[in-house]
N, C-alpha and C positions, 0 to 999 in steps of 0.2 A: 647497195647503191642503186638508185633509180635515176635515169636521165629523163628529164621532163619531156613529155611528148607535146607536140604543137597543137593538140586537139583541145586546148583549153576552151571552156565555155565562153570566155570573153575574147573579143577581137578588138583591134585598135579602134578607138572612137566610142566603144561601148561605155555606158554609164556604170559606175561602180555600184554593185549591189549594196543596199542599205544594211546596216547592222547596229546592234546595241549590245555591248559585251562588258563584263566586269574586267577591271584592270588590276594589275599587281599593286598599284598605288592605292587601292581601296575605292577608287571611283568607278563609275560606269561611263563608257564613252560610246557615242553614236557617230556614224559617218559625218553627220552635220556638225559635230564638235570641231572638225578640222577645216571648216569653211573659210577661215581667215588665211589659210595657207595657199600659195600659188600652185604647189605640187604636193602630192601625197604618195609616199612609198609604203605600200602594204606588203609585208613579208610574212608568209606563213613559215613559222619557225618553231623551235622547241628548245628544251634544255639539254637533252641527252644525246642528240645526233652529233657526231663529230664534224660533219659538214656544216651544220648550222652553227655549232660552237666556234668553228674557225672563222665565221663571218661576223661575230659579235663586235669585235673591235671596229670593223669597217662600218657596220650599222651605227655604232656609237659615234663614229667620226661624221657620218652623213647627217646624223641628228644634230650635231653641234656646229658643223661647218656651214650649213645653209639655213638661214633664219626663215626663208620662205618655203621650206620643205618640212613636212611632218613625216616622221618615220614611225610607223606603227607595226609592231610585231604582233602576230596572232598565233597562239599556240592551240592547235586543234587535237593534239595527240591524246590517245587513250591513257589517262593518268592512272587508271587501275592496274593496267599491265605495265606501265612505264612510270613509276612513282616520281622519278626525277622531273617529269613534265607536269606535276601537280601544281595547282594554283598556289599552294603554300610555298613550294620551292621557287616558283616565279617571284612571289613576294620577297623571299629571302634574297634572291639575286638582285632585285631592284633596290632593296634596302641596303645591301652591301655595296651598291654602286657599280656592280658588274655590268648591269644592263641599264643604259641611259637613253633609251629610245624616247620619243615623244610620249608614247604609251605602249604598254605590253599587255595584251588582252588575252583572255581565256575563252576559247570557243568550245565549251564543254559538249554541246550538242553536235558539233562538227557541221552544222548547217551552213555556216558562213564559208568554211573551206569548200564545201560542195558547190555553193552558189558561184564562187570564184573559179572553180575548176582546179583548185590547188591539188598537186599530186605528191610533192616532196618537200623536205625541209633542207635548205631554205628555198622558197618559191616566191620571188619578188615581182610585184605588179606596181608600176609607176603610173600615176594618174595626174593629169593636168586639170586645174580648176578652170572650167570653161563657163564663166558667168554664174558660178554657184553650183555647177554640176561637175563632179569629177568624172573625167573620161579617160579611158585607158590610152596611154601614150606609148608604153614600152613594157613588154613582159619578157624578161631576160635575166640572165645571171648577174651577179654583182661585180665579178671580176673574172680574170682568165685562169685563176688557180684551179686546177682540175681535181685536186685531192686535198684533204684537210691539212696535210703537212707541207704543201707547196706554198711558196711565196708568189703573190701575183706580180705579173709584169705590167699589167694594164688594169686600172680601176675603171672598168667600163661604165658602171652606174654613175660614178662621179661625172664622167664626160657627158653622159646623157642628161643628168640633172642640171649641169651648168648650161647646156644647150637649151633645154626646156625653159629654164628660168630666164634665159636671155632672149627667148622668142625665136631661137634659131632652129633649123632642121636638126633632127636627131642624127648624129654623125656616124653611127655604127648600126650594123644589123643585129637583130635579136639572135641570141644563142641560147639554146635550152639550158636551164639550170639543172644541176644534179645534186643529189643528196640522198638521205634516207627517205623511204616511202612514208607517207603520213600513216600513223598507226590508228586505223579506223577501229571503232568499237564494233562488236558483233551486233548484227541486226536481227 
């Protein structure tokens, strides 16, 4: 398990780094493809990590509950060492209806994860659409469940999304996410 350090390359108000990645639905998505949404939740995640797996239902809920929020999962893990994180396995999970995010993207080069400063799965970044530019509003965990078997008492990201979409101040402080380290390829 890795606890996310607060030395992320992105700070509140920073612009979301651009990307263009293949999705499990067979399409390719760029950051600009989500411009119609008021908020964008980018979560670096994967298929094999028990911490990430424990948050799939919550991410599916967020994607379906808020029409002005795009939920984009990005899987950067080394699929050669971790075959469950392969693009083909991502496609299977989307086709089976297990993953119902707005988009589930594959970051094969791991460049996007590096640009965002992602360190673990899941690692959520919530952006606000500021006149066509997504700016980081909140980089924190999804809920207060500290291990994969625990039930959350507080769904923190829901509270933050609701406040952001209502134009209110974010009601809670950022708390580092925790999970499995990103499985970087050898360089």
